[in-house]
N, C-alpha and C positions, 0 to 999 in steps of 0.2 A: 583556322583551318587551314594547315600544309601540306603544301598540293606537291613540294620536294623533299626527298628528304637531306638534302643536303645541310643542315644544322646537325640533324645527326652526323652527318660524316665527316665533319669537322670537327667535334668532341673527340675523335679516336685520330690518333698518328695511325696506326694501319691503316684505317681507312681511307683516309684523307690523301696516305700514297697511294693508295689502287686508284684512289678519284684521278691525282693528279698524274696516273700510269697512263689511263687510259687517254690524257688528250695527246699524247704519241708528241711529234716535234715543238707542238706549242708547251709543253710541261714547265718551263721555263720562266716563260710571260705568264702562264696563270700563277704560276707561283709567287710575282712579283707582286702581282695583280691582287692575292691574296694577303700578303705583307701590307700592300695599300690599304686594302679595304677594314685591312685589322686596324688601324692606325684610326681609320675617319667613319666609318660606317658600322663593321660588324666585329659581335660578340665572339672574335677566333680565340681560344685559348691559346697566348705565346710557347708556350712548351708546345704544346703540340703539331703547331707549324713547325717551329724547330726542330723537333724528333723526325718530322715526314723530311723535311728538307734536305736535314744530312743524312738519313737514309737514302735519297734518293740522289742527290747532289754529292755528297760529300763533304766535308764540314767547311773545305776552303769555297766553295761555291756557293754554297747554300750560305755563309757569312756572305758575300758578295750579291747576291739575288735576295735574301732579308734588307740589307743596308739600303741597297735600293728603294725598295719598295716602303721601308720604314721613312728613309725621307723623303722619298716626294709623300708617302703619307702626311709627314710630320708637316712639310711647306705646306701641303694644302689646307690642314688644321689651323695656322695659321694663319693663312690667309685669309679662311670661313670665322676667324675672330676677329 
């Protein structure tokens, strides 16, 4: 039984963009966290988060935020392994 619609939100770039916009000033940190979780835990499609990030932050900042989250996630996965 699914109690939240989060997995529905992360399947669509437009829904993810609206979800992140609701975070206000925390939006970049939430995006980095999503990118981190994409590597470590959640089955988030990469193209969805990338499209939403570019729409929200522009290509440069989306790349920087993605890089931070993905590198931290990769380090965590390496340490777990």
